[in-house]
MIDOSE-1310 file (N, C-alpha, C; in nm, 2 decimals, decimal comma, always signed):
residues 222
mrig	-1,29/+6,70/+6,83/-1,18/+6,77/+6,77/-1,17/+6,91/+6,83; -1,28/+6,98/+6,85/-1,28/+7,11/+6,90/-1,23/+7,10/+7,05; -1,28/+7,01/+7,12/-1,24/+6,99/+7,26/-1,09/+6,97/+7,27; -1,03/+6,89/+7,18/-0,89/+6,86/+7,18/-0,81/+6,99/+7,15
kwlw	-0,85/+7,07/+7,06/-0,78/+7,20/+7,03/-0,79/+7,29/+7,15; -0,91/+7,29/+7,22/-0,92/+7,38/+7,34/-0,83/+7,34/+7,45; -0,82/+7,20/+7,47/-0,73/+7,15/+7,57/-0,58/+7,18/+7,54; -0,55/+7,17/+7,41/-0,41/+7,20/+7,37/-0,38/+7,35/+7,40
rasi	-0,47/+7,44/+7,36/-0,45/+7,58/+7,38/-0,44/+7,61/+7,53; -0,53/+7,55/+7,60/-0,53/+7,57/+7,75/-0,40/+7,53/+7,81; -0,35/+7,42/+7,76/-0,22/+7,37/+7,82/-0,11/+7,46/+7,78; -0,10/+7,51/+7,66/+0,00/+7,60/+7,62/-0,01/+7,73/+7,70
glil	-0,13/+7,78/+7,72/-0,15/+7,90/+7,80/-0,10/+7,88/+7,94; -0,13/+7,77/+8,00/-0,09/+7,74/+8,14/+0,06/+7,74/+8,14; +0,13/+7,67/+8,05/+0,27/+7,66/+8,04/+0,33/+7,80/+8,03; +0,28/+7,88/+7,94/+0,33/+8,02/+7,92/+0,31/+8,10/+8,04
glvc	+0,20/+8,08/+8,11/+0,17/+8,16/+8,23/+0,27/+8,12/+8,34; +0,30/+7,99/+8,35/+0,40/+7,95/+8,45/+0,54/+8,01/+8,42; +0,57/+8,00/+8,29/+0,70/+8,06/+8,25/+0,71/+8,21/+8,29; +0,61/+8,28/+8,26/+0,60/+8,43/+8,29/+0,61/+8,45/+8,44
avss	+0,54/+8,36/+8,51/+0,54/+8,38/+8,66/+0,68/+8,35/+8,71; +0,74/+8,25/+8,66/+0,88/+8,22/+8,71/+0,98/+8,32/+8,67; +0,97/+8,37/+8,54/+1,07/+8,47/+8,49/+1,05/+8,60/+8,57; +0,93/+8,64/+8,61/+0,91/+8,76/+8,68/+0,97/+8,75/+8,82
cvet	+1,00/+8,63/+8,87/+1,06/+8,62/+9,00/+1,21/+8,61/+9,00; +1,27/+8,61/+8,88/+1,41/+8,60/+8,86/+1,47/+8,73/+8,91; +1,57/+8,73/+9,00/+1,63/+8,85/+9,06/+1,74/+8,89/+8,97; +1,74/+9,02/+8,93/+1,84/+9,07/+8,84/+1,91/+9,19/+8,90
venq	+2,03/+9,22/+8,86/+2,11/+9,33/+8,92/+2,07/+9,46/+8,84; +2,03/+9,56/+8,92/+2,00/+9,69/+8,86/+2,12/+9,78/+8,87; +2,20/+9,77/+8,98/+2,31/+9,86/+9,00/+2,42/+9,78/+9,08; +2,54/+9,80/+9,04/+2,65/+9,74/+9,11/+2,77/+9,83/+9,11
ivvy	+2,80/+9,89/+9,23/+2,90/+9,99/+9,24/+3,01/+9,95/+9,33; +3,14/+9,97/+9,29/+3,25/+9,94/+9,37/+3,26/+10,06/+9,47; +3,25/+10,03/+9,60/+3,25/+10,14/+9,70/+3,39/+10,14/+9,77; +3,47/+10,04/+9,75/+3,60/+10,03/+9,81/+3,69/+9,93/+9,74
sndf	+3,81/+9,97/+9,71/+3,90/+9,88/+9,64/+4,04/+9,92/+9,68; +4,12/+9,82/+9,73/+4,26/+9,85/+9,77/+4,35/+9,73/+9,75; +4,46/+9,76/+9,68/+4,57/+9,66/+9,68/+4,69/+9,70/+9,75; +4,68/+9,82/+9,82/+4,78/+9,87/+9,92/+4,90/+9,92/+9,85
sdln	+4,90/+9,93/+9,72/+5,02/+9,97/+9,65/+5,05/+10,12/+9,67; +4,95/+10,20/+9,70/+4,97/+10,34/+9,73/+4,98/+10,37/+9,88; +4,99/+10,27/+9,96/+5,01/+10,28/+10,10/+4,89/+10,35/+10,17; +4,78/+10,34/+10,12/+4,66/+10,40/+10,17/+4,58/+10,30/+10,26
lagf	+4,57/+10,34/+10,39/+4,49/+10,26/+10,48/+4,37/+10,33/+10,54; +4,32/+10,43/+10,46/+4,21/+10,51/+10,51/+4,09/+10,42/+10,53; +4,02/+10,43/+10,64/+3,90/+10,35/+10,67/+3,93/+10,22/+10,73; +4,06/+10,18/+10,74/+4,10/+10,05/+10,80/+4,11/+10,06/+10,95
engk	+4,06/+9,96/+11,02/+4,08/+9,94/+11,16/+4,19/+9,83/+11,17; +4,29/+9,87/+11,25/+4,41/+9,78/+11,27/+4,49/+9,76/+11,14; +4,49/+9,86/+11,06/+4,56/+9,85/+10,94/+4,71/+9,87/+10,96; +4,79/+9,79/+10,90/+4,93/+9,80/+10,90/+4,99/+9,74/+10,77
lfiw	+5,10/+9,79/+10,72/+5,15/+9,75/+10,59/+5,29/+9,67/+10,61; +5,31/+9,58/+10,51/+5,43/+9,50/+10,52/+5,48/+9,47/+10,38; +5,60/+9,48/+10,35/+5,66/+9,45/+10,22/+5,70/+9,30/+10,22; +5,65/+9,23/+10,12/+5,68/+9,09/+10,11/+5,69/+9,05/+9,97
rndt	+5,81/+9,00/+9,93/+5,84/+8,96/+9,79/+5,81/+9,08/+9,69; +5,86/+9,20/+9,74/+5,84/+9,32/+9,66/+5,70/+9,36/+9,64; +5,61/+9,32/+9,72/+5,47/+9,35/+9,71/+5,42/+9,41/+9,85; +5,34/+9,52/+9,85/+5,29/+9,58/+9,97/+5,16/+9,51/+10,00
iagi	+5,15/+9,45/+10,12/+5,03/+9,38/+10,17/+4,99/+9,44/+10,30; +4,87/+9,41/+10,34/+4,82/+9,45/+10,48/+4,85/+9,33/+10,57; +4,92/+9,36/+10,67/+4,96/+9,25/+10,76/+5,10/+9,29/+10,82; +5,16/+9,19/+10,89/+5,11/+9,05/+10,90/+5,02/+9,04/+11,03
yhne	+4,93/+8,95/+11,02/+4,83/+8,93/+11,14/+4,84/+8,79/+11,19; +4,80/+8,78/+11,32/+4,79/+8,65/+11,38/+4,65/+8,64/+11,44; +4,63/+8,64/+11,57/+4,49/+8,64/+11,62/+4,44/+8,78/+11,64; +4,42/+8,84/+11,52/+4,37/+8,98/+11,52/+4,26/+8,99/+11,42
qvav	+4,18/+9,10/+11,45/+4,07/+9,13/+11,36/+4,09/+9,26/+11,29; +4,07/+9,27/+11,16/+4,08/+9,40/+11,09/+3,94/+9,43/+11,03; +3,92/+9,56/+10,99/+3,79/+9,59/+10,94/+3,81/+9,71/+10,85; +3,72/+9,73/+10,75/+3,70/+9,84/+10,67/+3,57/+9,91/+10,70
nlqe	+3,57/+10,03/+10,73/+3,45/+10,11/+10,77/+3,41/+10,20/+10,65; +3,29/+10,18/+10,60/+3,24/+10,26/+10,48/+3,11/+10,33/+10,52; +3,10/+10,46/+10,47/+2,99/+10,54/+10,50/+2,92/+10,59/+10,37; +2,80/+10,63/+10,38/+2,72/+10,69/+10,27/+2,72/+10,60/+10,15
lpah	+2,68/+10,48/+10,17/+2,68/+10,38/+10,06/+2,56/+10,42/+9,97; +2,56/+10,39/+9,84/+2,45/+10,40/+9,75/+2,34/+10,30/+9,79; +2,22/+10,32/+9,74/+2,11/+10,23/+9,77/+2,15/+10,09/+9,73; +2,12/+9,99/+9,81/+2,16/+9,85/+9,78/+2,09/+9,76/+9,87
nfik	+2,08/+9,63/+9,83/+2,03/+9,52/+9,92/+2,13/+9,41/+9,93; +2,24/+9,42/+9,87/+2,35/+9,32/+9,89/+2,48/+9,39/+9,90; +2,57/+9,33/+9,98/+2,72/+9,37/+9,97/+2,80/+9,25/+9,93; +2,88/+9,28/+9,83/+2,97/+9,17/+9,78/+3,12/+9,21/+9,83
vtve	+3,18/+9,11/+9,90/+3,32/+9,13/+9,94/+3,40/+9,03/+9,87; +3,51/+9,08/+9,80/+3,61/+9,00/+9,74/+3,74/+9,03/+9,80; +3,80/+8,93/+9,87/+3,93/+8,96/+9,94/+4,03/+8,85/+9,90; +4,15/+8,89/+9,88/+4,26/+8,80/+9,84/+4,35/+8,80/+9,97
ilih	+4,36/+8,68/+10,03/+4,44/+8,67/+10,15/+4,56/+8,57/+10,12; +4,66/+8,59/+10,21/+4,78/+8,50/+10,20/+4,78/+8,43/+10,34; +4,79/+8,30/+10,33/+4,80/+8,21/+10,45/+4,94/+8,17/+10,46; +5,01/+8,21/+10,57/+5,15/+8,19/+10,58/+5,19/+8,08/+10,69
dswd	+5,28/+8,00/+10,65/+5,35/+7,91/+10,74/+5,26/+7,79/+10,78; +5,26/+7,75/+10,91/+5,22/+7,62/+10,94/+5,07/+7,61/+10,99; +4,98/+7,67/+10,92/+4,84/+7,65/+10,95/+4,80/+7,50/+10,94; +4,72/+7,46/+11,04/+4,70/+7,31/+11,06/+4,55/+7,27/+11,03
gnpd	+4,47/+7,36/+10,99/+4,34/+7,32/+10,94/+4,24/+7,28/+11,05; +4,18/+7,17/+11,04/+4,06/+7,13/+11,12/+4,10/+7,06/+11,26; +4,21/+7,00/+11,27/+4,23/+6,92/+11,39/+4,21/+7,00/+11,52; +4,13/+6,94/+11,61/+4,10/+7,00/+11,74/+4,17/+6,92/+11,85
dgis	+4,30/+6,94/+11,86/+4,38/+6,86/+11,95/+4,42/+6,94/+12,07; +4,37/+7,06/+12,08/+4,41/+7,15/+12,20/+4,55/+7,21/+12,19; +4,62/+7,17/+12,09/+4,76/+7,22/+12,07/+4,78/+7,30/+11,95; +4,73/+7,25/+11,83/+4,77/+7,31/+11,70/+4,65/+7,35/+11,62
gpdy	+4,53/+7,34/+11,67/+4,41/+7,37/+11,59/+4,28/+7,36/+11,67; +4,17/+7,39/+11,60/+4,16/+7,43/+11,46/+4,22/+7,57/+11,44; +4,26/+7,60/+11,31/+4,31/+7,73/+11,27/+4,20/+7,80/+11,19; +4,13/+7,89/+11,25/+4,01/+7,95/+11,19/+4,04/+8,08/+11,12
wylg	+3,97/+8,11/+11,01/+3,96/+8,24/+10,95/+3,82/+8,28/+10,93; +3,78/+8,40/+10,96/+3,64/+8,44/+10,95/+3,62/+8,57/+10,88; +3,49/+8,60/+10,84/+3,46/+8,73/+10,77/+3,31/+8,76/+10,81; +3,28/+8,89/+10,81/+3,15/+8,93/+10,84/+3,12/+9,07/+10,82
ldqt	+2,99/+9,11/+10,83/+2,95/+9,25/+10,82/+2,89/+9,30/+10,95; +2,93/+9,43/+10,98/+2,87/+9,49/+11,10/+2,90/+9,41/+11,23; +2,80/+9,35/+11,29/+2,83/+9,27/+11,41/+2,80/+9,12/+11,38; +2,78/+9,08/+11,26/+2,74/+8,94/+11,23/+2,85/+8,87/+11,14
etfr	+2,90/+8,76/+11,20/+2,99/+8,68/+11,12/+2,91/+8,60/+11,02; +2,96/+8,60/+10,89/+2,89/+8,53/+10,79/+2,96/+8,41/+10,73; +3,09/+8,40/+10,76/+3,17/+8,29/+10,70/+3,28/+8,26/+10,79; +3,30/+8,13/+10,83/+3,40/+8,08/+10,91/+3,46/+7,95/+10,85
ttfs	+3,59/+7,94/+10,84/+3,65/+7,83/+10,77/+3,78/+7,80/+10,84; +3,85/+7,70/+10,79/+3,99/+7,67/+10,83/+4,08/+7,65/+10,71; +4,21/+7,68/+10,72/+4,31/+7,65/+10,62/+4,42/+7,56/+10,67; +4,48/+7,49/+10,58/+4,59/+7,40/+10,61/+4,70/+7,42/+10,51
nspc	+4,83/+7,44/+10,56/+4,94/+7,44/+10,47/+5,02/+7,31/+10,49; +4,96/+7,21/+10,55/+5,03/+7,09/+10,58/+5,05/+7,00/+10,46; +5,17/+6,94/+10,44/+5,18/+6,83/+10,34/+5,07/+6,73/+10,36; +5,02/+6,67/+10,26/+4,91/+6,57/+10,28/+4,95/+6,44/+10,21
estf	+4,97/+6,34/+10,30/+5,01/+6,21/+10,25/+4,90/+6,11/+10,28; +4,92/+5,99/+10,23/+4,81/+5,89/+10,25/+4,80/+5,85/+10,40; +4,91/+5,86/+10,48/+4,91/+5,82/+10,62/+4,90/+5,94/+10,71; +4,91/+6,06/+10,66/+4,89/+6,18/+10,75/+4,85/+6,30/+10,67
clyq	+4,74/+6,36/+10,71/+4,69/+6,47/+10,64/+4,61/+6,56/+10,74; +4,65/+6,69/+10,75/+4,57/+6,78/+10,83/+4,47/+6,86/+10,73; +4,35/+6,81/+10,74/+4,25/+6,87/+10,64/+4,20/+7,01/+10,68; +4,15/+7,08/+10,58/+4,10/+7,21/+10,60/+3,95/+7,21/+10,56
sypn	+3,88/+7,31/+10,60/+3,74/+7,32/+10,56/+3,72/+7,40/+10,43; +3,80/+7,50/+10,40/+3,78/+7,58/+10,28/+3,79/+7,50/+10,16; +3,70/+7,52/+10,06/+3,62/+7,64/+10,04/+3,48/+7,64/+10,10; +3,46/+7,54/+10,19/+3,33/+7,53/+10,26/+3,35/+7,59/+10,40
tffr	+3,24/+7,61/+10,47/+3,25/+7,65/+10,61/+3,29/+7,54/+10,70; +3,34/+7,57/+10,81/+3,38/+7,47/+10,91/+3,25/+7,40/+10,96; +3,24/+7,27/+10,96/+3,35/+7,17/+10,96/+3,33/+7,08/+10,83; +3,42/+7,10/+10,73/+3,43/+7,01/+10,62/+3,57/+6,96/+10,60
qntp	+3,58/+6,84/+10,55/+3,71/+6,78/+10,53/+3,76/+6,79/+10,39; +3,84/+6,89/+10,36/+3,90/+6,91/+10,23/+4,05/+6,90/+10,24; +4,11/+6,86/+10,13/+4,26/+6,85/+10,14/+4,32/+6,99/+10,15; +4,44/+7,00/+10,21/+4,51/+7,13/+10,22/+4,52/+7,20/+10,08
ktga	+4,50/+7,33/+10,08/+4,51/+7,41/+9,97/+4,40/+7,40/+9,87; +4,29/+7,33/+9,90/+4,18/+7,32/+9,81/+4,12/+7,46/+9,79; +4,10/+7,49/+9,66/+4,04/+7,62/+9,63/+4,14/+7,74/+9,62; +4,27/+7,71/+9,63/+4,37/+7,82/+9,63/+4,39/+7,87/+9,49
iqtn	+4,43/+7,99/+9,47/+4,47/+8,04/+9,34/+4,62/+8,05/+9,32; +4,70/+8,02/+9,43/+4,84/+8,01/+9,42/+4,89/+7,93/+9,54; +4,98/+7,84/+9,51/+5,03/+7,75/+9,62/+5,18/+7,74/+9,63; +5,25/+7,80/+9,53/+5,39/+7,77/+9,53/+5,48/+7,88/+9,59
lpgl	+5,42/+7,95/+9,68/+5,50/+8,06/+9,75/+5,57/+8,01/+9,87; +5,68/+8,07/+9,90/+5,76/+8,04/+10,02/+5,68/+8,09/+10,15; +5,71/+8,03/+10,26/+5,66/+8,07/+10,39/+5,71/+8,21/+10,42; +5,65/+8,28/+10,52/+5,69/+8,41/+10,55/+5,80/+8,41/+10,67
cifg	+5,78/+8,32/+10,76/+5,87/+8,33/+10,88/+5,94/+8,20/+10,91; +5,87/+8,11/+10,98/+5,93/+7,99/+11,03/+5,96/+7,90/+10,91; +5,88/+7,91/+10,80/+5,91/+7,83/+10,68/+5,95/+7,92/+10,56; +6,01/+8,03/+10,59/+6,05/+8,13/+10,49/+6,15/+8,08/+10,39
afan	+6,22/+7,97/+10,42/+6,32/+7,92/+10,32/+6,26/+7,80/+10,24; +6,13/+7,77/+10,26/+6,07/+7,65/+10,20/+5,95/+7,70/+10,11; +5,95/+7,63/+9,99/+5,84/+7,66/+9,90/+5,71/+7,60/+9,95; +5,60/+7,65/+9,90/+5,46/+7,59/+9,93/+5,41/+7,62/+10,07
yttr	+5,47/+7,71/+10,14/+5,42/+7,74/+10,28/+5,35/+7,88/+10,29; +5,32/+7,94/+10,18/+5,23/+8,05/+10,17/+5,13/+8,02/+10,06; +5,00/+8,03/+10,09/+4,90/+7,99/+10,00/+4,80/+8,11/+9,98; +4,77/+8,14/+9,85/+4,69/+8,26/+9,82/+4,55/+8,21/+9,79
yqie	+4,45/+8,28/+9,85/+4,31/+8,25/+9,82/+4,23/+8,37/+9,78; +4,14/+8,36/+9,70/+4,04/+8,47/+9,67/+3,91/+8,43/+9,72; +3,85/+8,50/+9,81/+3,73/+8,47/+9,88/+3,62/+8,57/+9,84; +3,51/+8,52/+9,80/+3,40/+8,61/+9,76/+3,28/+8,57/+9,84
elie	+3,21/+8,67/+9,90/+3,09/+8,66/+9,98/+2,99/+8,76/+9,94; +2,87/+8,71/+9,91/+2,76/+8,80/+9,88/+2,66/+8,79/+9,99; +2,64/+8,91/+10,06/+2,57/+8,91/+10,19/+2,45/+9,02/+10,18; +2,34/+8,98/+10,23/+2,23/+9,07/+10,23/+2,26/+9,19/+10,32
hsnp	+2,23/+9,31/+10,28/+2,26/+9,43/+10,36/+2,20/+9,55/+10,29; +2,15/+9,64/+10,37/+2,08/+9,76/+10,31/+2,11/+9,89/+10,38; +2,19/+9,89/+10,49/+2,22/+10,01/+10,57/+2,31/+10,10/+10,49; +2,31/+10,23/+10,51/+2,39/+10,32/+10,44/+2,54/+10,32/+10,48
svkv	+2,57/+10,25/+10,59/+2,71/+10,23/+10,63/+2,73/+10,08/+10,66; +2,86/+10,04/+10,65/+2,89/+9,90/+10,68/+3,03/+9,89/+10,73; +3,05/+9,79/+10,82/+3,18/+9,75/+10,87/+3,21/+9,61/+10,82; +3,31/+9,60/+10,73/+3,35/+9,47/+10,68/+3,47/+9,42/+10,76
fmga	+3,45/+9,31/+10,84/+3,55/+9,27/+10,93/+3,60/+9,13/+10,89; +3,72/+9,10/+10,92/+3,78/+8,96/+10,91/+3,89/+8,94/+11,01; +3,91/+8,82/+11,04/+4,02/+8,79/+11,14/+4,05/+8,64/+11,15; +4,13/+8,60/+11,24/+4,17/+8,46/+11,26/+4,17/+8,43/+11,41
elkq	+4,15/+8,30/+11,43/+4,17/+8,24/+11,56/+4,26/+8,12/+11,55; +4,39/+8,14/+11,58/+4,50/+8,04/+11,55/+4,54/+7,99/+11,68; +4,58/+7,86/+11,68/+4,62/+7,79/+11,80/+4,75/+7,72/+11,77; +4,85/+7,75/+11,85/+4,98/+7,68/+11,84/+5,05/+7,70/+11,97
vnsp	+5,00/+7,63/+12,08/+5,04/+7,65/+12,21/+5,18/+7,61/+12,24; +5,24/+7,52/+12,16/+5,38/+7,47/+12,18/+5,48/+7,56/+12,11; +5,44/+7,67/+12,05/+5,54/+7,75/+11,98/+5,58/+7,87/+12,06; +5,72/+7,90/+12,07/+5,76/+8,01/+12,15/+5,73/+8,15/+12,08
dpic	+5,70/+8,14/+11,95/+5,67/+8,26/+11,87/+5,56/+8,23/+11,78; +5,43/+8,24/+11,83/+5,31/+8,20/+11,75/+5,30/+8,27/+11,62; +5,32/+8,41/+11,61/+5,30/+8,48/+11,49/+5,40/+8,44/+11,38; +5,52/+8,39/+11,42/+5,62/+8,34/+11,33/+5,58/+8,20/+11,28
desw	+5,50/+8,13/+11,36/+5,45/+8,00/+11,32/+5,33/+8,00/+11,23; +5,24/+8,09/+11,26/+5,12/+8,10/+11,17/+5,07/+8,24/+11,16; +5,06/+8,29/+11,04/+5,01/+8,43/+11,02/+4,93/+8,44/+10,89; +4,88/+8,56/+10,87/+4,80/+8,58/+10,75/+4,81/+8,73/+10,71
sisk	+4,78/+8,76/+10,58/+4,78/+8,90/+10,54/+4,68/+8,91/+10,43; +4,66/+9,04/+10,39/+4,56/+9,07/+10,28/+4,64/+9,14/+10,17; +4,62/+9,08/+10,05/+4,69/+9,15/+9,93/+4,59/+9,24/+9,85; +4,46/+9,21/+9,86/+4,36/+9,29/+9,79/+4,23/+9,28/+9,86
imve	+4,15/+9,38/+9,85/+4,01/+9,38/+9,90/+3,92/+9,47/+9,81; +3,81/+9,42/+9,78/+3,71/+9,51/+9,71/+3,57/+9,48/+9,77; +3,50/+9,59/+9,78/+3,36/+9,59/+9,84/+3,27/+9,65/+9,73; +3,16/+9,58/+9,70/+3,06/+9,64/+9,60/+2,93/+9,64/+9,67
aiqt	+2,86/+9,75/+9,64/+2,71/+9,77/+9,68/+2,63/+9,73/+9,56; +2,54/+9,63/+9,58/+2,46/+9,58/+9,47/+2,31/+9,60/+9,50; +2,24/+9,66/+9,40/+2,09/+9,67/+9,41/+2,03/+9,58/+9,31; +1,94/+9,49/+9,36/+1,87/+9,41/+9,27/+1,72/+9,45/+9,26
nr	+1,65/+9,39/+9,17/+1,51/+9,43/+9,15/+1,41/+9,37/+9,25; +1,47/+9,30/+9,35/+1,38/+9,24/+9,45/+1,31/+9,34/+9,53
């Protein structure tokens, strides 16, 4: 009977020890500071590389862009070991997603910090039918086969140029990336690599813009 009690207590002690060991390894946020936030409503492009503004549907956005890269440069960041980027982008007109046909795709969008790309995906604004569908990778990285507009937060907007008179040809996405980073300065960059070789006006055929961007410096207990 005494042996049984000892084994029971030993087992409970082992379990509690394991729980404590596991809980001590749980990463928690100690500090989370917004170091940059812009919805462009005040026409401020400070710190932006290749920044330009455009009025669309009574809203000021950064764009419009085609095969271009933009960046936000931030200095004197607080102590951190992660950077969180939240960006709201608008995908305009005839993005074709994944197809690699040498003519119309793939239509890539990417994001990264400093000199390192951390996220690359594709978007598609194509109608998707049972007999024809131009798939996109988002919300996954390239190459995944998801139906057009998967993960969007708004899909019923008209196009900007070539499909400006048609609904559902601008799609809004909110993209969040949490990236390890500890330097006191950071360059947050994003851009696109679009292909539409048979178009006389590629930027009118496929473009993108930014409606909001926020950068947070996060310090965890790691």
